[in-house]
N, C-alpha and C positions, 0 to 999 in steps of 0.2 A: 575576686582577684586575691591570690595568695600574698600575704604581706612579706616584704623583703626581710631577710635576716640581717644581722648587724654588719657582716662583711659585705653583703650584697648592697646594703644601703650606702655604705662608704664607697663602694665601687661606683655606684650611680652618682654620688656627690663628687667624687674625684673626676669622673668623666665630664660632667657638665660644668662644674666650676672651672676646670681646666680649659674647656673649649670657649666658654662665653667671654672670658677675658684673656685667653691665651695669647692672642696677637699683641695686645697691649703689654702683657707681661714679657713677651719675647723682646719687644722694643725696649722696655725698661731694663731688662737683664742685659741685653747686648750693649746698649749705650752706657749702662752702669759699669759693665766689665771694662769697656774701653776707658772709662773715667779713672781707673787705677793708674793709667799712664797719661792723664790729661795734660800734665806739664810737659811731658815728652812730645805729645802731639802738638801742643802749642809751639814748642821750640822748632819742630820740624816745619811747621806752617809759616815760620818767619825766617826765610833764607838769609835775610840781612844780618842775622845774629851769628851765622855759622862760621864767620871768620874770627869771631871773638874768642880769645883763649885766656882764661884767668891765670894769674900768677900771684906771687907773694906781695907784689906792689900794687895790686888792683885797688885795695881799700884806700890807701893813701892817695892814689891818683883820683879816686872818686871824691874824696874830701877836698882836694885842691880844686877840682872842677866845680864843686858846689860853691866855693868861695868866688868863682868867676860868675856862675850862673845866678846865684841868689845870695849876695853878700849881706843883704839887709833883711833876710827872711826871718820869720818868727820861729820856724822849725824846719829842720832837715830830717828826712828819712832816707837812709841808704841801705838797700838790700844787696848783699854781696853775692857773687856767683856761687853756684852750688853744683853738685853732681847732676842736677836736673835742669840747670839753666846756666849757660856760660857767660851771660851778659850781666852788666850792672843795672839795677833799677833804682832810680832816684825820684824823690818827691819833695816838694817844699810848699810851705804855707806862708803867704805874705802877712805882714803885721795888720791886725784888725780883721783878718779873715777867720771865719769859724773853722776850727780844727776838728775834722771828723772824717769818717769813711766816705770815700768818693770825691772829696774836695782836693784843693791844692792843684799844683802843676806837676806833671810827670815827664820824665825823659828816660830813654834807654841809652846807656853809654857802652861803648866798646871797652872791654876789660883790659885791653892793652894800651890804648891811647887815651881812654876816657873821653873821647869825642862823641857827641850825640849821633845816634844812628837813626836814619829815616826808615822805620819799620812799617811794613804794610799793615793796613787795618784788617784785623781778623779776630773772631771770637775764639779760634783755635779749639783746643780740647775742652775749653770751658763751655762751649755750646752743647757738646755731647753730655757733659756733666749736668748742666742745668736741665737739659731735655729729659734726662732719665728720672727726674722727680718733679719737674714743673712743666713738662711737655713744651709747647711753644705756641704763642699767640693767644692762649687762653688766660683769663684772669688767674693770677698766681694762686689765690686761695682755692678756687674751683679746681685748678689743675692738681694741686696737692691733695685735695679730697679724692679726686679720681684715682690718683696713684696710690693713695692710702688704702682705698677700698680694694684696688687690684692687689696690693701687697697682702692684705688680709685674706683675700681669695687664694693667693699663692700659699700662705701658711696652711689654710684649710686643705688645699690640694696636696701639700706635702704630707700632712698628718694622715689624711684619709688614704693616700697612696701607700703609706707604710702599713696601715691596718689592712688594706685590701690584699696586698701581696704577702701572704703568710710564708711563702718560700723565697722572700726577697733576696736574702743573702745567698741562697743556693742558686737562684736565677742570675745573680751577679756574675757567677763564674761560668755561665752558660750563654753561648752565642751560636745560633744556627743560621748561617748565611744562606741566601737565596731560598728562604722559606716564606717569603711574603709577610703576612701579618705576624707570624711568629718571630721573624727577624726584627721587625720594627719594635715589637714588644720587648725582645731581648735588649735591643739598643736603648730603649726607654728606661728599662730597669737598671742597666749598667751605668748609664750616665747619672741616674738618680742616686744610686747607692754609693758610687765612687766618691762623690763629694757631698754626701748627705749632711754631715756636720756643718760644712760651709753653707749649704742651702738653708738650713735651719737658722744658723747664726745671722746670715746676711738679711734674711727675711724678717726675723724677729727684731734685729737691731734697726732695720729700716722703719718698722712700725714705731719703735721707741723714739726715733728722730722726729716723727710726726705726731707723737702722742699729745703734746700740748695743744695741737690744733684739733686732733681727732677726739680727745677727751679732756676738754678744758674746764670741766665743771668744778673739779676739786680746787684748782688754783683760783678760779673766779669766785667761788664761794668763800674761801678762806681769806683772800686778799681783795675782795670786792673789785675784781677786774684789774688790779694793779699788778700786772705780770712782771714789770721791771723790778718792783720791790721783792717779788718772790725770787727772781734770779739773783738779786743782790744778796738776799739773806741765805739762799741755798749755797752760795759760793761757787756755783757751777760756771758762771760766766763773768766773774769779776777779776779785779786785780790787773787790768791791762791798760791803765791810764797812761797818757803820754807824759814824758818828763816835763813838758812845758807847764802842765797843770800842777806840778809838785814843787816848782821852784820857790825860793823865798822872795816874795815881792818887796820886802823891805830893803833889799840891796839896790842902790841907785843904778840906773841903766846908763852906763858910760862905755865908750869905745874901749876895747881891750883885745889884744891878739889871742887867737885860739891856740891852745897848746898843741905841740906836735903829737899826733896820736900814735906814732910808731911804737913808743915804749908801752903805752896802754894796750895796744893790740898784741904786742909780744907777750905781755903778762897774761892776757886773756887766752891766747892760744895755748900757753902752758897749762892754764887752769882747765880749759875745756878741750878735750881731745877731738871732739867733733868740729871745733872751730867756731868762729864768730859768724852769726847769720846776718846781723844788721847793726847799723850805727844810727843813733838818733842824736841830734844836737839841737837843743832849744836855745834861742837867743844867741846865735853864733856871732862872734865879733864884738861881744859886749862883756861887761863884768859879771853878768848874770848867766853866762853860758853854762849849760849842764850837758855832759856827754853821757849817753847810755849805750852800753854794749850788750847785745843779747846773744845768748848761746844758741847754737844750731841744734834744735831738738831737745827733748827732755827724756828722762829715764822712766817716768811713770805714766801709765794710762789713767790713773785715778784723777789727775788734773788735766787729762787730754794732752799729755806731752808738753805741758807748759815749761818753757825754758828759763834758766837762771838769768838774772840781769845784774849788771854792775854799773854804778853811776859814779861819775867823777866831776869835780869842778872843772869847767871848761878852760879856765885861765891857768890855774896852778896844777891841775892834775890830781889834787887830793881826793881820796875816796870819799863818797857821800853815802849816807844811809839809803839802802834800797827799800822799796815798799815790801812789807812782809807778804808772803803768799797767802791767799785767802784760805780760810778754814773750809774744808769740804766735808759735808755730812756723808753718812754711809749711803744714803739714797742717791745723792749726787755722784758719789764715786762709782756706784754701779752703773748709773746712766752714762757717765763719762767713759767707762771701760767699753761698754757696748757700742757707743757712738764712735769711739776711736777705732774699734775693730771694723766698723762699717766703712768709715772714711779712709782709713789706712794711711793717713798722712805721715805717721811716724815711721813707716816701714822702709827698709832698704830695698834694693832691687830684687834680691832673692824672694823675699816675702811677697812683694808686689807681683812677681811672676807667678808665684804659687796661687795667689788670689785670682790673677788673670786667667790662668788655666782652669781653676775651679769655676770661675764665672762662665767660661766657655762651655764647660760641662753642663752648668745650669741652663745656659741658652740652648744647648743641644737637647737637654731633657725636655724643655718646652716644645722645641721644634719637632722632635720625634713623637711626642704626645699628640700634637696637632695632625701630623701625617698619619699616625696610627688610627685616629678617628675616621679618616677617609678610607684607609685600607680596610678597616674592619667592616665597613659597610659596602665594600665592593661587590660581594656576592649578591646582596639584595639588589644592587643596581643592575647587575647582569641578568637577574631574573626578570626585572621590570623591562629591560631592553632600552632604558633611557636613564638619564641622570636627573633626579629631582632638583628643583630650583634651590632648595636649601643646601643640598650637598654641593651643587655647582658653585654656590656662593662661598662655601667653606673652602673648596679647592682653589678658587681665585684668590681668596684672602691668604691662604697658605703660601701660594707662590709669591704674591705681591709683598708679603711680610718677610717670610723666611729668606727668600732669595732677593727680594726687592730692597729691603733695608740695607744690606751690605752694598748693593749697587748704588743706592742713594748716598751712602757714606763715601764711596769712591768718587762720585760726582762732586761732593762737598770738597774733597781734597783737590780734585781737578780744577774746580772753580777758584780755589786758593792759588793755584799755580798760573791760571790763564787770565784771570780778570786783571785789568790794568791797575797798577798801584795807586793811580790818581783818581780812580773812579769814585764818585760820590756815593756814600752809603755802601761802601765796598763789602764790609762785613755782613750787612744785611743781604746783599746779593749772593754771597756764598750760601747763606742759609736758605734763601729762596731757591737757589739751584738744587739744594738738597730736597726740599719739599716738592718741587716740580718733578724731579726725577722719581721720587717715591710715588707721587700721584700717578705718573705714567706707568710705573711698575704695577700698581693696583688695577689699572684699566687694562693693561696688556693681556692678562690671562683670560679676560672675558672675550677677547677677540681671537684667541689662538687655541688650538687643541691643548689639552691639559699638559701632556708630556712635553710638547714642543715649547710651551711657555716656560716650564721649568728649565729645560736645556738652554733656551735662548737667554734667559736672565742670568743663569749661572755662568754661561760662557762670557757674556758681556762683562759681568762683574770681575771675572778672572782676568780678562784682557785689560780692563781699566786699572786694576790693582798692579798687575805686572808692568804696565807701561809707565807708572809713576816713577819708579827708580830709573827707568830708561830716560825719561824726560829730564830727570835730575842731572844727567850727564852734561847738560847744557848750562848748568849753574856752577860757577867756578869753585865754590867752597861747599856745595851741598850734595855732591854726588857720592855714591857708595864707595868707590875706590879711594877717593880722597879722605873720606871719613875713616876708613879702615887703616890707611897709611899713617894718619896722625893719631890713631887710637881713640877717635871720638865715637865711643859706643852709644852715646846718647842719640846721635844722628844715625849711625849705622844700624842700630837696633830697630829703628822705625822702618828703614828701607827693607831690612831682612824680614820683618814681620809682614810688610806688604807683599813681598815675594812668597812667603809661606801662605798667606791668605789666598793669593792667586793660585798657588799650587793646589790647595785644599778645594777651592771652588771649581777649578778646572777638572780635578779628579772626580768630583761629584757629578759634573756635567758629563764626563766621559763614561762613568759607570751607568748613569741613567740612560745615555744614548744607546749603550750596548744591552741594556736590560730588556729581556723578553718575558712578558708575564707567563706564568705557568698555565698551561691549558688544562682546564678541568676535564677529566675523562668523561666521555659520553656514557651515560648509564644505559645499559642494554635493556630493551623491553623484556619483561617477563613473558615466558611462553604461556599461551592460554591454557587454563586449567580444563582438563577434560572431565566431563561428568560420567558417572557410572552408566548412564543411559547410552552415551555415544560409544562406549566400548563394548557394548553388548550387541 
């Protein structure tokens, strides 16, 4: 057997690495792309918040409400409304309670009245975000290993694809419709090249986020397994302590009124053009009260967009020394920049939309590659007169993943709208609906002809997405016309995206239904060769 050349070897590597984990990579890429708008998705999935409208007095109303809800608490945390969430989020810790992530009591308040809102239980966009790197139902470490290996395969597929296509940039400007395999290859090349820098960045930075799990030996060797000491010394994750831990314990704890925060907030607004993101008050109502205001976002990715903080005496309003920002090494700064670009939490709406569209191109790149694998082997199947079991399995997985996953996401959104708000384990039932729908989408292509399975799943997904904004007309503050009238683009953008998704899926179903495969011309038999003897 003749050995493969360098480009042919990379073509083989590109084909099989892309196929073997392509379906998982498609799911990771699609849910990761949606995660750029996870806060917007979560907001849409909580209609109880849609009547809330923030104004300049929302912060003070929240403070006054906390004095009613938790006057003797050890710590208040108040997250103020933002362009991605119009409600107030409050949390408090009682005295003697351990202050840490996931603890305390939480409430969602209306930004106008500061009254508590009864918000339906849902994971919202957070489920899609966690799924794209932790899957669901698997042990967390095992799931991250699976996604990490798939991400490495993605990087290999991207690099080998660039090597394989020596005319990749020329092919980018070439698209030949209705040419079967050639058209799918053109689409695959175009979606790959158009966002190639984004594909490389998002894949490489995803590996960096998992590197301490995938390659832990350096830290374990140097720090004898004490990873917390490593992170503290590297400065990458420090400097975030709560103000309660920094107060002067020598001051006696006696009752004292909390200063009016209006002047402090006014000064902070002048100092920070982006505004105040949160208010923390330790020991409120006592002489040891400390107020901390935090800026909304930061200017540098080197510290992952860490925001500036200001601290004040809670009784007199006198400024207090704020903890110095942690020193960040060059290695940690590089890691922080790449991880920030991957998470994109610092970005405004235009940059998130750019990343969203680039992510969709990456998703389409994977999908067209999976379809191309099937189309490329169609002539062999026609010669055999049957579909081999392996190809049939790939066809079914393509339908159930490429068309089935968007359909399952639509079911997830419908479960959010239809399940009773008082249902026990309501958030879990939304997720169960997602997986039940996806499982049915994977089984369905095995029971139907290949083309019909594609059309039926695409059509159903289009109908489900289009019907969601229509269903919203029955919700007083959540429907598209009301959102447009009051300029709530946070809500309107979600409904418009659902309609655009429905249009795209419906168009794909329509084109597929009209498609007629090209008939290969019948080869004429050659005339029998006459011998010299027969002509004499």
